[in-house]
C-alpha positions in Angstrom: 47.1 -18.0 54.9 44.2 -20.2 55.6 43.9 -23.7 54.5 42.0 -25.5 52.4 40.3 -28.3 54.2 38.3 -31.7 53.1 40.1 -31.0 49.3 42.3 -33.9 49.4 40.9 -36.8 51.7 37.9 -36.2 48.8 40.1 -36.2 45.5 42.2 -39.3 47.3 38.7 -41.4 47.4 37.9 -41.0 43.7 40.6 -43.7 42.2 39.7 -46.2 45.3 36.3 -45.9 44.0 37.2 -46.3 40.1 39.5 -49.1 41.4 36.5 -50.9 42.8 34.1 -50.5 40.1 37.0 -52.1 37.9 37.7 -55.0 40.1 33.9 -55.8 39.9 33.9 -55.4 35.4 37.0 -58.0 35.9 35.4 -60.4 38.2 32.6 -60.6 35.7 30.0 -59.5 38.6 26.5 -59.2 36.6 22.6 -58.4 37.7 21.3 -61.3 39.1 18.5 -63.1 36.5 16.8 -65.1 39.6 13.1 -64.7 38.9 11.3 -62.3 41.0 7.5 -63.2 42.4 5.9 -59.6 42.0 1.9 -61.8 41.9 -0.3 -62.4 39.1 0.2 -59.7 35.8 -3.1 -57.7 35.8 -5.7 -59.0 33.3 -5.9 -57.3 30.1 -10.0 -58.5 29.4 -12.7 -56.7 31.1 -15.4 -59.8 31.3 -18.4 -56.9 30.8 -21.4 -59.0 30.0 -22.7 -57.3 27.1 -26.3 -56.6 26.6 -28.6 -58.9 25.9 -30.7 -58.1 23.1 -34.2 -59.7 23.3 -35.4 -63.2 21.6 -36.1 -63.6 18.5 -39.2 -63.1 17.1 -41.0 -66.8 16.7 -37.8 -68.1 18.5 -39.5 -69.8 21.9 -36.6 -69.1 24.7 -36.5 -68.4 28.4 -34.0 -65.8 29.9 -31.5 -67.7 31.7 -27.9 -67.4 33.3 -24.9 -69.6 31.5 -21.8 -69.4 33.0 -18.8 -68.8 30.7 -15.0 -68.5 31.5 -13.5 -65.5 32.0 -10.2 -64.5 33.4 -9.8 -68.0 34.9 -13.0 -67.6 36.7 -16.9 -68.6 35.9 -18.6 -65.6 35.1 -22.3 -65.3 34.6 -23.5 -64.1 31.3 -27.1 -63.1 31.0 -28.8 -64.8 27.6 -32.3 -65.7 26.0 -32.0 -69.5 25.8 -33.8 -70.9 22.7 -36.1 -74.0 23.5 -34.4 -77.3 21.7 -35.6 -77.5 18.4 -35.5 -81.3 19.3 -37.2 -82.4 21.9 -36.7 -85.8 22.3 -36.9 -85.4 25.8 -40.1 -85.1 27.5 -38.6 -84.6 30.8 -39.0 -80.7 31.9 -36.0 -80.6 33.7 -33.7 -82.7 31.0 -35.3 -80.6 28.3 -34.1 -77.3 29.9 -31.1 -78.6 31.1 -30.3 -79.7 27.5 -31.5 -75.6 26.2 -28.9 -74.8 29.0 -26.1 -77.5 28.0 -26.3 -76.0 24.1 -26.2 -72.4 25.2 -22.8 -73.7 27.0 -21.8 -75.5 23.8 -22.2 -72.3 21.4 -18.9 -70.6 20.7 -19.5 -66.4 22.4 -20.7 -64.2 20.8 -17.8 -61.5 19.0 -19.3 -59.2 22.3 -18.3 -61.8 24.7 -15.3 -63.0 23.2 -14.0 -58.7 22.7 -14.7 -58.7 26.3 -12.7 -61.7 27.2 -15.6 -64.9 27.5 -14.6 -68.4 26.6 -16.5 -71.8 26.9 -14.9 -75.3 28.0 -18.2 -77.4 27.2 -17.5 -79.9 25.0 -20.2 -79.7 21.9 -22.8 -83.0 21.1 -23.4 -83.3 24.3 -26.9 -84.4 25.7 -29.2 -84.4 28.8 -31.6 -87.3 29.5 -34.3 -87.9 32.1 -33.1 -90.0 35.3 -33.6 -93.9 35.7 -36.0 -95.4 37.9 -34.4 -95.0 41.1 -32.5 -91.9 40.6 -33.7 -89.2 43.1 -36.0 -86.3 41.7 -34.4 -83.5 39.3 -31.7 -86.1 38.5 -29.8 -85.1 35.3 -28.2 -87.9 33.1 -25.5 -86.7 30.9 -24.2 -88.4 27.5 -20.7 -88.0 29.1 -19.9 -89.0 32.7 -19.6 -85.8 34.6 -16.1 -87.5 36.5 -14.7 -87.7 32.8 -15.5 -84.1 31.6 -12.4 -81.6 31.3 -12.8 -79.8 34.6 -13.7 -76.5 34.1 -16.5 -78.0 31.7 -17.9 -79.8 34.2 -17.6 -76.3 36.7 -19.7 -74.8 33.8 -22.2 -77.1 33.6 -22.8 -77.4 37.3 -22.6 -74.0 37.6 -25.2 -72.9 35.1 -28.2 -75.9 36.0 -27.6 -75.1 40.1 -28.3 -71.3 39.0 -31.6 -72.6 36.9 -34.9 -72.6 39.2 -36.2 -75.1 36.7 -33.2 -77.5 37.5 -32.8 -76.5 41.1 -35.0 -75.9 43.4 -33.3 -73.2 45.4 -29.6 -73.0 46.6 -27.9 -76.6 47.0 -26.2 -79.8 44.8 -27.1 -80.5 40.9 -27.3 -84.5 40.8 -26.0 -85.4 37.8 -25.1 -89.2 36.6 -23.7 -90.5 33.1 -25.4 -92.9 30.7 -24.7 -95.9 32.5 -26.5 -97.4 35.0 -23.9 -95.9 37.5 -25.5 -94.2 40.8 -25.3 -90.6 40.2 -23.5 -87.7 42.2 -24.6 -85.0 43.7 -22.4 -81.4 42.5 -22.0 -78.6 43.9 -21.3 -74.8 42.9 -19.0 -73.1 45.2 -17.2 -70.1 45.9 -14.4 -72.0 45.1 -15.4 -73.7 42.3 -16.3 -70.3 40.8 -12.8 -68.6 41.4 -10.8 -71.9 40.8 -13.4 -74.3 37.9 -9.9 -75.8 36.8 -9.8 -77.6 40.2 -13.4 -79.3 40.4 -14.1 -81.9 40.7 -13.9 -83.1 43.9 -16.2 -85.9 43.2 -19.6 -85.6 44.7 -21.1 -88.1 46.9 -22.8 -91.2 45.0 -27.0 -90.2 45.4 -27.7 -94.4 46.1 -32.2 -95.0 45.4 -34.1 -95.3 48.6 -35.3 -98.4 49.3 -39.1 -97.6 48.2 -37.6 -96.6 45.1 -37.0 -100.7 44.2 -40.1 -102.6 42.7 -42.6 -103.3 44.6 -42.6 -107.0 46.4 -45.3 -109.3 45.2 
């Protein structure tokens, strides 16, 4: 008569497995609660720039790209930017800068908010003409640039740098505050656009050239 091989050892293992399970339960062994870094959560915002309608009839404006925040980065949105009604500044560069500031301060439209866009630029800021001795194209803000929230400063720098009327080609934007402190050169880089909260690293002080001083008698 043939023997049944393998049945005995297999059955004898089952009580051992059950004992180990019971022992683990009795010792209070639980699943680990140590957090595991699996990378950032996927963004739920689209950051798709909505179509910009044409300017309103009778409203003077120009087409420009303003830098808004979306998905923790700067994303350019094309808009029709109205020219400020109160043209208290006659300097053309400051006038364009004022219009862009007002565009940045304005709350995003419903379509922009739905796409995930926000802005960190505080309201009520103004742009002024350069002081005597400032380099050509300097924009004097009503608040010191280094005192602004980093994201707001990143938005302003990258928006002004992308406008030909303010920045003559790629390169830094020269910004100053309302006081007599020398202006600084600020640059919009890929690092600024991808991590606007990490800005600013203060740019170089732009000292007036010797020829900018008063003419000796």
